[in-house]
C-alpha positions as a printed Julia matrix, in Angstrom:
94×3 Matrix{Float64}:
 -110.51  21.91  -57.12
 -112.81  19.92  -54.69
 -111.23  17.27  -52.4
 -112.06  13.52  -53.16
 -113.71  12.08  -50.38
 -111.68   9.19  -48.31
 -113.61   5.78  -47.94
 -115.08   6.56  -44.31
 -116.64   9.8   -45.77
 -117.89   8.36  -48.52
 -119.28   5.12  -46.26
 -120.59   7.72  -43.65
 -122.43   9.38  -46.47
 -123.93   6.75  -47.97
 -125.25   5.82  -44.44
 -127.62   8.75  -44.98
 -128.32   8.53  -49.05
 -131.31   5.88  -49.59
 -130.56   3.91  -52.38
 -127.17   4.78  -52.8
 -124.0    2.52  -52.89
 -120.67   2.8   -54.02
 -116.99   3.65  -53.18
 -114.72   6.61  -53.31
 -114.95   5.97  -57.06
 -118.49   6.52  -57.52
 -121.71   6.33  -56.24
 -125.05   5.0   -57.71
 -128.66   4.36  -57.33
 -130.9    2.81  -59.32
 -134.96   3.51  -59.82
 -137.89   1.76  -61.45
 -139.88   4.18  -62.09
 -144.18   3.38  -62.87
 -143.76   3.73  -66.39
 -141.14   4.71  -68.95
 -142.68   8.01  -69.15
 -142.43   8.99  -65.62
 -138.62   7.54  -65.7
 -138.47   9.95  -68.62
 -139.64  12.68  -66.51
 -137.57  11.99  -63.5
 -134.22  12.0   -65.99
 -135.72  15.33  -66.9
 -135.92  16.78  -63.57
 -132.5   15.47  -62.1
 -130.8   17.21  -65.54
 -132.69  20.63  -64.62
 -131.32  20.12  -60.93
 -127.74  18.96  -62.16
 -127.86  22.26  -64.82
 -128.4   24.45  -61.55
 -125.64  22.81  -60.15
 -123.33  22.85  -62.81
 -122.37  18.96  -62.24
 -123.78  16.01  -64.1
 -124.7   12.7   -63.28
 -124.2    9.67  -65.66
 -127.47   8.66  -66.25
 -128.62   4.97  -68.07
 -131.8    4.27  -69.14
 -133.08   0.59  -69.33
 -136.93   1.1   -69.82
 -138.22   2.11  -66.62
 -135.27   1.41  -64.78
 -132.99   4.76  -64.48
 -129.53   4.71  -63.0
 -127.72   7.66  -61.56
 -123.81   7.04  -61.05
 -121.96  10.22  -59.72
 -118.33  11.12  -59.64
 -116.6   14.45  -59.83
 -114.44  13.35  -62.88
 -112.12  16.48  -62.77
 -111.2   15.29  -59.03
 -110.49  11.83  -59.76
 -113.42  10.2   -57.44
 -116.52  11.11  -55.04
 -116.39  14.39  -53.78
 -118.61  17.12  -51.89
 -120.37  17.68  -54.84
 -121.98  14.31  -55.53
 -123.18  13.62  -51.95
 -124.96  16.68  -52.46
 -126.12  16.41  -55.79
 -127.2   12.68  -54.64
 -129.39  14.29  -51.55
 -131.19  16.23  -54.61
 -132.08  13.17  -56.65
 -133.18  11.67  -53.78
 -135.63  14.38  -52.92
 -136.96  14.19  -56.44
 -137.5   10.67  -56.17
 -139.4   11.25  -53.08
């Protein structure tokens, strides 16, 4: 099983992840897309990356605002998998 990160490790990772916030239980980022369809396209791109990693975020869509929440449920908190996927999501956001 993947190890849950401690609060210092999560804080250090978040300091290098633009737009992300959270704690040892989960991290999240909201993005406001230019249009609703742009938000849906971003969700589709994240879904593709998440499927490849076999690690899936919780995704909330509210018109043009998309919120991604990451936590490794099987481990009970934030792990390296979440940090890695957050980095990939940031790359897709640009």
